[in-house]
N, C-alpha and C positions, 0 to 999 in steps of 0.2 A: 504492499502502498505505495502511494506515493504519494500528498497534495501539498498543491505552493496558490502561496497567497500573497497580494498588494497591496499598497497599499501607495499615494502621491503626496506628498509634503508637501509645504512650505510653495502652494498654490506653483509649481509640477518642479521644482530646480531635489526633491532629493524622493525615492523607489527606496519604500521600504519592503524585505522578503521576510515569509513564515515559512518553513518545511515541517513540516510532519511524513515521519516515515517509519515503520517499522522490518527497517531494512534487516538491522544489527540485533541479532539475540546477545539477552543478557545470559551476565553467568550464575545469575544462582536464582529465575524463575524463568517464565514459562513462557512468558509474552513480552514485550518494553514496544516502546518506542519512541525516537532520537528527537529533538524540537530543534529547530536550528533559525538561526531571524540574524540580524545584522541591527545596533547599536545607530545611537547619529551621529559618533568619532568611525561609523564602517570599518570597523572591529563583531567579529563573526561570534556570535556565542551560542553555547550549544548546553541542552538539559536530557535528562535522560532518565523514560521513567521505570517501574517494572510493574510486572503483574500476574495475576497467581491464576486468570483465568483471564476468555476468550472476553467476554461481558464486561467485564472490568476494561479491559483491552478502553472495545470498543467506549464507554461510556469516557470516554475520557477524550476519548479523540473527538466526540458530536462533543462536549464542555468546548475543547477551547481550539475551536468550527465557528462554534455562536458565538464565543468570545470576541474572536477573532475578527466578525463579521457585526458587531455590533460596536469592536474597537474606527471602525471603517476601510472592512480587506472586503478582495472580493479573488477570491480562487481565479488562477493563472492557471492550473495542471491538475487533472485527477489521473489516479492510475489504481487501482479498477476506475471503469465508470459511475456501475455500482455501485459502490464503498458508502455513499451519501444520504445513496435513497434504501439500507438500513433499518429495520429497524427496531430500536432497545429495547432491552423490557425494563 
């Protein structure tokens, strides 16, 4: 799974990107997410989350995605395409 979001700040002078992916496995748990973003100084930051099951991971993805949409980000790229249409209990 791979999501890339973007938003434009400062009247078009600065683009911000936010990426969520689960390509890497965690050493201690079966399910993990990696979040990458650039701050205002153009320094790449990263945060990793670990989960014990797929449902927890899916809930976190949807929570992060909805939070970023409320902050003004737009979806640039999504793989696989059906990911965001999936319902989580």
